[in-house]
N, C-alpha and C positions, 0 to 999 in steps of 0.2 A: 524430382521433388526435393525441396530443401529440408534438411533435418535441423530443427531448431531445438535447443536445449530449453526446457521449461523450468522455471523456478517457482516452487510452491512455498509460499511464506506462511509462517504460523506464529501466533502470538509468542512474544519473548525472543524472537530472532533479532540479531543486531544488523542493521542495514544502513546504507547511506545513498544519497542521490548519485546516480551513475555519471551525470554530467560533471566535468571538471570546473567547479565554480569555487570562488573564494570562500573559505570558512564553512565548508559543508560539514554539517555535524554528524555524529553517529547517532542513529535513532533506533528505538525499539518498537517493533511491530506490536500494536495493541489489539487490532481486530480487522476482519474482513468486512467491508461495508457493501450492503446490497439494498436494493429498493424493489418493493412488490407493487405491481400495477395490476389493477383489476381488469380482466378481459371480459367485456360485456357479452361477447358471442358465446363463450364457453362457460360463463358463471364461475370462473376460478381466477387465480392470480398467476401472472408471469413474473418471475424474479430476474432481475438483471444485476450484474456485478458492477459497482462503481469504482472500487479501488481498495487500497490498504491504508488503514489509519495508522500513523506513526507519532510517537511522542519523543521529544527531546528537549534539552535545556539550551537556551540561546546564550550568547556571551555575557548577558547581564544576570544569568542564573534563573530566568523565568522560564516556566514550563510552557512549551509550545506544542501544538497539535495540528495536523493537517492530513488530508487524504491524498495519496499519490497513485499514479498508474503503476502497475507492476513493471512495466517496460522502463520506468525511470529509476528503478531501485536496483542496487546490487548487494549481495550478501556479503558481510565482512566475516572472514574466517578467523576466529579467535580461539 
């Protein structure tokens, strides 16, 4: 069995994209994004995790926001 370290991100943490791309910004985690789907058989809702919403400023100073998979993010130790 492979032991994988899990990263739990909470709002306020500083992260960046794990992939080595040009001009990857430091981003702040704003929230965990989930969706609820109604289950007709059980008359309740199933919740599924979509990703982590992050915010950052681009090179022009505009605020950007996107949802990322947790596997694509790494925590920045500051």
